[in-house]
C-alpha positions as CSV (number, residue, x, y, z in Angstrom):
1,M,61.1,102.4,95.9
2,K,63.7,100.2,97.8
3,A,65.9,102.6,99.7
4,Y,68.6,101.1,98.8
5,K,68.4,101.4,95.4
6,V,69.1,106.0,95.3
7,L,71.7,107.5,97.1
8,A,72.4,111.0,95.6
9,G,74.3,113.1,98.5
10,L,75.6,112.9,101.9
11,A,75.6,114.9,104.9
12,L,78.6,115.5,107.1
13,V,78.1,118.6,109.2
14,A,80.7,119.7,111.5
15,G,80.8,119.6,115.6
16,S,81.8,123.0,117.1
17,F,82.6,124.2,120.4
18,A,79.9,127.1,121.2
19,A,82.3,130.1,120.2
20,Q,82.9,128.9,117.1
21,A,81.1,130.1,114.0
22,A,78.2,128.0,112.2
23,P,80.4,125.0,110.4
24,T,81.2,125.8,106.6
25,V,79.2,123.3,104.1
26,L,81.6,121.6,101.6
27,D,79.7,120.2,98.2
28,T,81.0,117.9,95.5
29,G,78.1,118.2,93.7
30,I,77.0,114.7,94.5
31,L,78.4,114.7,98.5
32,K,78.1,117.7,101.4
33,M,80.1,117.8,103.8
34,G,80.4,120.2,107.0
35,V,83.8,121.6,108.2
36,A,83.6,123.0,111.6
37,D,87.3,125.5,113.6
38,N,88.5,122.4,115.0
39,G,88.3,120.0,111.8
40,G,85.0,118.0,113.8
41,L,81.8,116.7,111.8
42,G,78.6,116.3,113.1
43,A,76.7,119.0,113.9
44,L,72.7,119.6,113.1
45,G,71.8,121.7,110.2
46,V,72.9,121.0,107.1
47,G,70.5,119.9,104.7
48,L,71.3,116.6,102.4
49,S,69.1,114.9,99.5
50,G,68.4,111.2,99.5
51,P,66.5,109.3,101.6
52,T,69.0,107.7,104.5
53,G,69.1,110.6,106.4
54,D,72.6,112.1,107.9
55,A,74.3,108.6,108.9
56,I,76.6,110.8,112.0
57,T,73.9,112.9,114.2
58,P,71.6,109.6,114.7
59,G,72.2,109.3,118.5
60,C,75.1,110.3,119.8
61,L,77.1,112.5,118.2
62,C,80.6,109.7,118.1
63,E,82.6,111.9,116.0
64,G,86.3,112.9,116.4
65,W,90.4,113.1,115.6
66,G,93.0,113.7,118.2
67,A,96.3,113.8,118.8
68,A,99.4,112.8,121.1
69,A,103.4,113.7,121.2
70,G,104.9,112.7,124.1
71,G,101.8,111.6,126.2
72,A,100.3,114.1,125.9
73,S,96.9,114.5,123.9
74,G,94.6,116.6,122.3
75,Y,91.2,116.1,120.5
76,V,88.1,116.9,119.5
77,Y,84.9,114.8,119.7
78,G,81.4,116.1,119.6
79,M,80.4,119.6,120.5
80,G,84.2,120.1,122.2
81,G,87.3,119.5,122.7
82,T,90.2,118.8,125.4
83,G,94.0,120.7,125.2
84,V,93.0,122.6,122.0
85,V,94.5,126.2,122.1
86,S,93.9,127.4,118.9
87,A,91.0,126.5,116.4
88,L,89.8,127.9,112.6
89,T,88.3,127.1,109.0
90,T,89.1,129.0,106.1
91,T,87.5,128.4,102.7
92,T,88.6,129.5,98.9
93,T,86.2,127.3,97.0
94,A,83.2,125.7,98.8
95,S,81.8,124.0,96.7
96,G,82.9,121.9,92.9
97,A,85.9,120.2,91.6
98,G,87.8,123.0,93.1
99,L,86.8,122.7,96.0
100,S,89.3,123.8,99.3
101,A,88.8,124.5,102.4
102,Q,91.4,123.8,105.8
103,S,90.7,123.6,109.5
104,V,93.5,124.5,111.6
105,V,94.3,123.5,115.3
106,M,96.6,124.1,117.6
107,L,97.0,121.9,120.6
108,S,98.5,122.2,124.1
109,N,101.6,119.7,123.4
110,G,102.8,121.7,121.1
111,L,101.6,120.2,117.5
112,Q,99.6,121.7,114.9
113,V,97.1,119.5,113.3
114,T,95.9,120.9,110.2
115,H,92.8,119.2,108.2
116,K,93.0,120.2,104.4
117,Y,89.4,119.6,102.3
118,S,89.8,118.9,98.7
119,Y,87.3,116.8,96.3
120,A,88.1,113.5,95.0
121,A,86.8,110.4,93.2
122,G,84.6,112.6,90.5
123,G,82.9,113.1,93.9
124,S,82.2,110.9,95.2
125,L,84.7,111.2,98.1
126,F,86.2,114.6,100.1
127,K,89.7,113.8,100.1
128,I,91.1,115.5,104.1
129,E,95.2,116.1,103.7
130,V,95.7,115.4,107.2
131,V,99.3,117.6,108.5
132,L,101.1,117.3,112.4
133,T,103.7,119.9,112.5
134,N,106.4,120.0,115.7
135,T,105.5,124.1,116.4
136,T,108.1,124.1,119.4
137,A,112.1,124.5,119.9
138,G,112.9,121.0,120.2
139,S,111.9,116.9,119.3
140,L,108.2,115.6,120.2
141,S,108.3,112.5,121.1
142,D,105.7,108.9,119.4
143,V,103.5,111.3,117.9
144,R,100.6,109.7,117.3
145,Y,96.6,110.7,115.1
146,A,93.2,108.5,116.3
147,R,90.0,109.2,114.6
148,T,86.8,107.8,115.6
149,L,83.7,107.6,113.6
150,D,80.3,106.1,114.2
151,W,77.7,105.5,111.5
152,D,74.5,105.4,111.7
153,V,73.0,104.1,108.8
154,T,69.8,103.7,107.5
155,P,67.9,101.2,107.0
156,G,68.8,99.5,109.9
157,Y,70.2,101.9,112.4
158,F,71.3,101.5,115.8
159,G,71.3,97.7,115.9
160,S,71.5,96.4,112.8
161,N,73.7,97.5,111.1
162,Y,77.4,96.0,109.4
163,T,80.9,97.6,110.4
164,T,83.9,96.3,108.3
165,V,87.1,97.7,110.0
166,Y,90.4,96.8,107.4
167,G,93.6,97.8,109.7
168,G,96.1,97.9,106.7
169,T,97.5,94.2,106.5
170,P,95.1,90.4,106.0
171,T,96.3,89.7,109.7
172,G,95.4,93.4,111.3
173,P,97.5,96.6,112.0
174,G,100.9,97.8,109.2
175,G,102.7,100.1,108.5
176,K,101.9,103.6,110.8
177,V,98.4,101.7,111.9
178,L,99.1,101.4,115.4
179,H,95.2,99.5,116.2
180,T,91.8,99.5,115.0
181,S,88.3,98.9,117.2
182,T,84.6,98.8,116.1
183,N,83.7,100.9,119.3
184,P,83.4,103.9,118.1
185,F,82.0,105.5,121.5
186,A,84.7,107.2,123.5
187,V,87.2,110.4,123.5
188,P,89.4,110.1,121.0
189,N,92.4,109.9,122.5
190,P,95.5,107.7,120.5
191,M,97.6,107.0,123.9
192,V,94.8,104.8,124.4
193,F,93.7,101.3,122.6
194,R,90.3,99.4,122.6
195,A,89.2,96.5,123.3
196,Q,86.1,95.7,121.1
197,E,87.7,93.3,118.1
198,A,90.6,95.2,119.3
199,D,93.2,95.0,116.2
200,T,91.4,92.4,114.1
201,N,90.2,92.7,110.6
202,V,86.3,92.4,110.2
203,V,83.8,92.1,107.5
204,N,80.1,92.6,108.6
205,S,80.0,92.8,112.4
206,V,76.6,93.1,113.5
207,G,75.7,96.0,115.9
208,D,75.7,99.8,117.0
209,K,79.2,100.3,116.3
210,G,81.9,101.9,114.1
211,G,85.7,103.2,113.6
212,Y,88.2,103.7,115.7
213,F,91.8,104.5,113.9
214,V,95.2,105.2,116.1
215,F,98.7,106.2,113.7
216,G,102.2,106.4,114.8
217,F,104.4,108.4,113.2
218,G,107.8,108.8,115.9
219,A,109.5,111.4,116.0
220,L,109.2,114.7,114.8
221,N,112.1,117.2,115.3
222,A,111.3,121.2,116.0
223,G,109.6,122.8,112.4
224,E,109.3,119.0,111.1
225,S,105.9,117.8,109.6
226,T,104.1,115.3,108.6
227,S,101.4,114.1,106.9
228,F,99.0,111.5,105.6
229,N,95.3,111.3,103.5
230,T,92.2,110.5,104.3
231,F,89.4,110.1,101.8
232,I,85.5,110.2,103.3
233,G,82.4,109.5,101.6
234,A,79.2,107.3,101.1
235,S,77.6,105.0,97.4
236,R,74.4,103.2,96.9
237,S,76.3,99.8,97.8
238,V,79.1,98.4,99.0
239,G,80.9,98.0,95.8
240,G,80.4,101.9,94.7
241,L,82.1,102.6,98.1
242,K,84.8,100.3,97.6
243,A,85.5,101.6,93.9
244,A,85.7,105.2,95.1
245,L,88.2,103.7,97.7
246,G,90.0,102.5,95.7
247,S,90.4,104.7,93.0
248,V,92.4,107.0,95.0
249,G,94.6,104.3,96.4
250,V,93.4,103.4,100.2
251,E,95.7,101.6,102.8
252,A,92.9,101.0,105.7
253,Y,89.4,101.4,106.1
254,S,86.5,101.5,107.6
255,Y,83.1,101.7,106.1
256,T,79.2,100.9,107.5
257,T,76.3,100.2,106.0
258,G,72.3,99.5,106.3
259,N,70.2,96.0,106.7
260,S,71.2,93.3,104.2
261,V,69.1,92.9,101.5
262,A,67.1,89.8,99.4
263,D,70.1,90.2,96.5
264,G,72.2,89.5,99.2
265,D,73.6,93.0,98.6
266,F,74.1,95.9,101.6
267,A,73.1,99.7,101.4
268,P,73.7,102.5,101.7
269,A,77.4,102.5,103.0
270,Y,79.3,105.3,104.4
271,G,82.9,105.3,105.0
272,Y,86.0,106.6,105.1
273,G,89.8,105.3,104.6
274,F,93.4,105.9,105.1
275,A,96.9,106.6,102.5
276,G,100.4,107.6,103.1
277,L,101.1,105.0,106.2
278,G,103.8,102.9,104.8
279,L,101.4,100.1,103.2
280,P,100.1,98.7,99.7
281,P,96.7,100.1,98.5
282,S,93.8,97.5,100.1
283,L,91.5,97.7,98.1
284,V,92.9,97.9,94.0
285,P,89.6,98.8,91.6
286,E,89.3,96.3,88.2
287,P,88.4,98.4,85.7
288,G,84.5,98.0,85.5
289,S,84.2,99.1,88.4
290,L,86.2,102.5,87.6
291,A,83.1,102.8,84.8
292,L,80.6,102.1,87.0
293,L,81.6,104.5,89.7
294,G,81.9,107.6,86.6
295,I,78.4,106.1,86.1
296,A,77.0,106.7,89.3
297,A,78.8,109.7,89.6
298,I,77.2,111.2,86.5
299,G,74.0,110.5,87.8
300,A,73.6,111.8,91.2
301,G,74.9,114.9,89.0
302,L,71.7,114.6,86.8
303,I,69.3,113.6,90.1
304,G,70.7,116.8,91.8
305,R,70.0,118.9,88.6
306,R,66.7,117.3,88.0
307,R,65.6,118.1,91.9
308,R,67.0,121.6,91.6
309,A,64.9,122.4,87.8
């Protein structure tokens, strides 16, 4: 049986500092994701369903986020971080449509970064609301956030994956998107841009690649916050993932697939997208694709129940 025809789940497991507790495992019923206190993803130890394996932990643990203010950066990457004063994850509900958790990280530059996790697109995606708060008594200038993620998708990793990056406009980055690249292999310092396929939209770029995004939010006054949304998930096909991301109104996005196959499709597909960046939705799903998304979610749930029976 062709592996790309079945996808029962996604495992995204959390990177953490050595002193942190074990990752919190969130489960939509279709996808699983681990969240460390520092908001990182990608540690070992969380099981998954489906034939493709974990799409984050193979090779290097090249995943993380960063936030900057006034040119001073703090970030989480792999199993550690820089400029992190404190980090704590709390979970209200770990599974189902009501799942709710959050990671709160205090950075030495005065920013508090909160990642709030919930259920989206019928369980085909995790929603992550990112809130940046100025905890200082003065204004913070040039507030930025960066996210980097190296997907390694079976079949085909490391050299034969296909990566797509869309920066929010037909010509590349726009709105609050300052920079994009297909190079995920460095700490996510928002003050540093990367040269590989920089600031250009790419489709099915071949190789061991991923997505790197830097967003800019201008100045934050004392006590002021700004926020946007990230959506992360997987599907048995590019069409399924794009339908899920389109249903939540993403404006910029990146995804990576396994090898192309005989029928011209690419599969499976793992990716993430962003909304709240001052841009129009980039993936507006047609009614038929929304119906297929619902059918896929139902089918994945039935597969899970059969396996537990």
